[in-house]
C-alpha positions as CSV (number, residue, x, y, z in Angstrom):
1,M,-140.0,137.0,84.5
2,P,-139.8,133.2,84.8
3,T,-136.4,131.7,84.3
4,V,-135.8,128.3,82.6
5,G,-134.8,125.8,85.3
6,Q,-136.8,127.4,88.0
7,A,-140.4,127.0,89.2
8,A,-143.0,128.6,87.0
9,P,-144.9,131.3,88.9
10,D,-148.5,130.2,89.7
11,F,-151.3,132.4,88.3
12,E,-155.1,132.3,88.3
13,L,-157.2,133.5,85.4
14,L,-160.7,133.0,84.1
15,N,-161.1,130.7,81.1
16,Q,-163.6,131.2,78.3
17,D,-166.4,129.8,80.4
18,G,-165.7,132.2,83.3
19,K,-164.2,129.4,85.4
20,S,-161.0,130.0,87.5
21,V,-157.9,128.2,86.2
22,R,-154.6,128.0,88.1
23,L,-151.3,126.8,86.7
24,S,-150.9,124.7,89.8
25,D,-154.1,122.8,88.8
26,F,-152.0,120.9,86.3
27,H,-149.2,119.6,88.6
28,G,-148.2,116.2,87.4
29,R,-148.7,117.1,83.7
30,Y,-146.7,118.9,81.1
31,V,-148.1,122.3,80.3
32,I,-147.7,124.4,77.2
33,I,-148.8,128.0,77.5
34,F,-149.0,130.3,74.5
35,A,-149.6,134.0,74.5
36,F,-151.3,135.7,71.6
37,P,-152.2,139.3,70.8
38,K,-155.8,139.1,69.8
39,A,-158.4,136.4,69.3
40,N,-159.7,135.8,65.8
41,T,-157.0,137.6,63.9
42,M,-155.1,135.9,61.1
43,A,-151.8,135.1,62.8
44,C,-153.6,134.2,66.1
45,N,-156.0,131.9,64.2
46,N,-152.9,130.2,62.6
47,Q,-151.3,129.7,66.0
48,A,-154.4,128.5,67.8
49,C,-155.5,126.2,65.0
50,S,-152.0,124.7,64.7
51,F,-152.1,123.8,68.4
52,R,-155.6,122.4,67.8
53,D,-154.4,120.2,65.0
54,V,-151.5,118.7,67.0
55,Y,-153.5,118.5,70.3
56,P,-154.0,114.7,70.1
57,Q,-150.2,114.4,69.9
58,I,-149.8,116.8,72.8
59,E,-152.4,114.9,74.9
60,S,-150.6,111.6,74.2
61,Q,-147.6,113.1,75.9
62,N,-149.5,113.8,79.2
63,A,-149.6,117.5,78.3
64,I,-152.2,120.2,78.0
65,V,-152.3,123.5,76.2
66,L,-153.5,126.9,77.6
67,G,-153.8,130.0,75.5
68,V,-153.7,133.4,77.1
69,S,-154.4,137.0,76.0
70,S,-156.0,140.1,77.2
71,D,-159.2,139.4,75.3
72,S,-162.5,139.2,77.3
73,V,-163.9,135.9,78.4
74,K,-166.8,136.4,76.0
75,A,-164.5,137.0,73.0
76,L,-162.4,133.9,73.9
77,A,-165.6,131.8,74.2
78,A,-166.8,132.8,70.8
79,W,-163.4,132.2,69.3
80,K,-163.0,128.8,70.9
81,R,-166.4,127.7,69.5
82,R,-165.8,129.1,66.1
83,K,-162.4,127.4,65.7
84,R,-163.3,124.2,67.6
85,L,-160.3,124.5,70.0
86,Q,-160.1,121.7,72.5
87,Y,-158.1,123.6,75.2
88,D,-158.8,126.4,77.5
89,L,-158.3,130.0,76.6
90,L,-157.4,132.3,79.5
91,S,-158.4,135.9,79.9
92,D,-155.8,138.3,81.4
93,P,-157.6,141.7,80.8
94,D,-155.3,143.5,83.2
95,H,-152.3,141.8,81.7
96,Q,-150.9,141.0,85.1
97,M,-149.8,137.4,84.2
98,L,-148.6,138.6,80.8
99,E,-146.5,141.3,82.3
100,A,-145.1,139.1,85.0
101,W,-144.1,136.5,82.4
102,D,-142.5,139.3,80.2
103,A,-145.0,138.9,77.4
104,W,-146.7,142.3,77.3
105,G,-145.6,145.1,75.0
106,F,-145.1,146.1,71.5
107,N,-145.6,143.5,68.7
108,L,-142.2,142.4,67.7
109,F,-143.1,141.8,64.1
110,I,-145.7,144.4,63.3
111,F,-144.9,147.7,64.9
112,K,-148.0,149.5,63.9
113,L,-150.2,147.4,66.2
114,P,-151.1,148.8,69.7
115,I,-149.5,147.4,72.9
116,S,-150.7,143.8,73.4
117,A,-149.6,140.4,74.4
118,T,-146.4,139.4,72.8
119,R,-146.7,136.1,70.9
120,S,-144.8,133.7,73.1
121,Y,-144.8,130.1,74.5
122,W,-143.7,128.4,77.7
123,V,-143.3,124.7,78.5
124,I,-143.6,123.6,82.1
125,D,-142.7,120.1,83.3
126,E,-144.8,117.9,85.5
127,H,-143.1,119.3,88.6
128,G,-143.9,122.9,87.7
129,I,-140.4,123.8,86.4
130,L,-140.1,126.0,83.4
131,V,-138.1,124.1,80.8
132,D,-138.5,126.1,77.6
133,Q,-139.7,129.5,76.6
134,Q,-139.6,132.0,73.8
135,I,-140.9,135.6,74.0
136,G,-141.6,136.9,70.6
137,V,-142.1,134.0,68.2
138,R,-143.9,133.4,65.0
139,P,-147.2,131.5,65.1
140,Q,-146.1,128.1,63.7
141,E,-142.7,128.3,65.3
142,S,-144.4,128.5,68.7
143,V,-146.3,125.3,68.1
144,D,-143.3,123.4,66.6
145,K,-140.9,124.4,69.3
146,A,-143.3,123.8,72.2
147,L,-144.3,120.3,70.9
148,A,-140.6,119.4,70.4
149,A,-139.8,120.5,73.9
150,V,-142.6,118.3,75.4
151,E,-141.6,115.3,73.2
152,G,-138.0,115.8,74.4
153,L,-139.1,115.8,78.0
154,V,-141.1,112.6,77.5
155,N,-138.3,110.8,75.6
156,A,-135.8,111.8,78.3
157,G,-137.9,110.6,81.1
């Protein structure tokens, strides 16, 4: 599991277009990663669309957003189009990244759901250092906290 204050482990996943994306591709920018259980479900729509709605603010801070789940590339592509999301959605069907980042397991808020990605967020600075994270977070809270962390980094720098 990544630790705040240490280098975020690099990973490589396919985005919604089937193109390879590595965390290290974004060196020099702030990165917000959010994990979500399943594309096109109510809480995940709320989370993804909230990131969409504040994306201009995020971009103005030299930051990008990456969403990650175990959904297929095809499901993520359809969801991105349907919800008009400006950022990449990454497919982790074997949940290797999600497990390594400690975000795979039972849903913390709805116990009757099957094992899936745990709704979480991480903020990585322009040098690749993990500066903020929360595993098990409510949809809107993930957006608010991640945005506040990025704004805090920019204002401190």
